[in-house]
C-alpha positions as CSV (number, residue, x, y, z in Angstrom):
1,M,80.4,-79.0,-171.2
2,T,79.8,-76.0,-169.0
3,T,80.0,-72.3,-169.9
4,D,81.3,-69.6,-167.6
5,I,78.5,-67.0,-167.3
6,H,81.1,-64.3,-166.3
7,G,83.3,-64.9,-169.3
8,S,80.6,-65.1,-172.0
9,F,80.4,-62.5,-174.7
10,L,76.9,-61.2,-173.6
11,S,77.4,-61.3,-169.9
12,K,76.2,-58.3,-167.9
13,K,79.8,-57.6,-166.8
14,R,80.9,-57.1,-170.4
15,T,77.8,-55.2,-171.6
16,I,77.8,-52.4,-169.0
17,A,79.8,-49.3,-169.9
18,H,82.9,-48.6,-167.9
19,P,83.1,-45.4,-165.8
20,G,83.9,-42.4,-167.9
21,Y,82.2,-43.7,-171.0
22,N,80.4,-40.8,-172.8
23,R,77.2,-42.1,-174.3
24,W,76.7,-38.7,-176.1
25,L,79.5,-39.7,-178.6
26,V,77.3,-42.5,-180.0
27,P,74.7,-40.4,-181.9
28,P,77.3,-38.2,-183.8
29,A,79.3,-41.3,-184.7
30,A,76.1,-43.0,-186.0
31,L,75.1,-39.8,-187.9
32,A,78.6,-39.6,-189.6
33,I,78.4,-43.3,-190.7
34,H,74.9,-42.8,-192.1
35,L,76.0,-39.7,-194.0
36,C,78.9,-41.5,-195.5
37,I,76.7,-44.4,-196.6
38,G,74.0,-42.1,-197.9
39,M,76.5,-40.0,-199.9
40,A,78.0,-43.1,-201.5
41,Y,74.4,-44.3,-202.4
42,G,73.4,-40.9,-203.7
43,F,76.4,-40.6,-206.0
44,S,76.0,-44.1,-207.3
45,V,72.3,-43.8,-208.0
46,F,71.9,-40.1,-209.1
47,W,75.2,-39.4,-210.9
48,L,73.9,-40.2,-214.4
49,P,70.4,-38.5,-214.1
50,L,72.0,-35.4,-212.5
51,S,74.7,-35.1,-215.1
52,K,72.1,-35.4,-217.9
53,A,70.0,-32.8,-216.2
54,I,72.8,-30.2,-216.4
55,G,73.5,-31.0,-220.0
56,I,76.4,-33.5,-219.9
57,N,75.7,-36.1,-222.6
58,V,79.3,-37.4,-223.3
59,A,81.9,-38.4,-220.8
60,V,85.1,-36.4,-220.9
61,Q,88.2,-38.6,-220.7
62,C,91.2,-37.6,-218.6
63,G,94.7,-37.8,-220.0
64,P,97.1,-40.7,-219.3
65,E,99.2,-38.5,-217.0
66,I,96.2,-38.0,-214.6
67,G,96.2,-40.4,-211.6
68,F,93.2,-42.1,-210.0
69,F,92.6,-39.5,-207.2
70,Q,93.2,-36.6,-209.6
71,E,90.4,-38.0,-211.8
72,L,88.1,-38.0,-208.8
73,F,88.8,-34.5,-207.7
74,T,89.6,-32.6,-210.9
75,T,87.7,-29.4,-211.7
76,S,88.8,-28.9,-215.3
């Protein structure tokens, strides 16, 4: 069994960026992904302590006519 070096996944031909590739787009994309992950982690970990810190002790239930996304973004 032989493997073709030019067709393998990690061959040099496949790992070198093509002409016109802008490497400066990588850091903003990585930052955006990390901010999303960090925001999800922050909300999941600090939601309860922060709500207690501002004086919320009992959860307020939404009515049955309120949908899922309205529950997430309601201000009243």
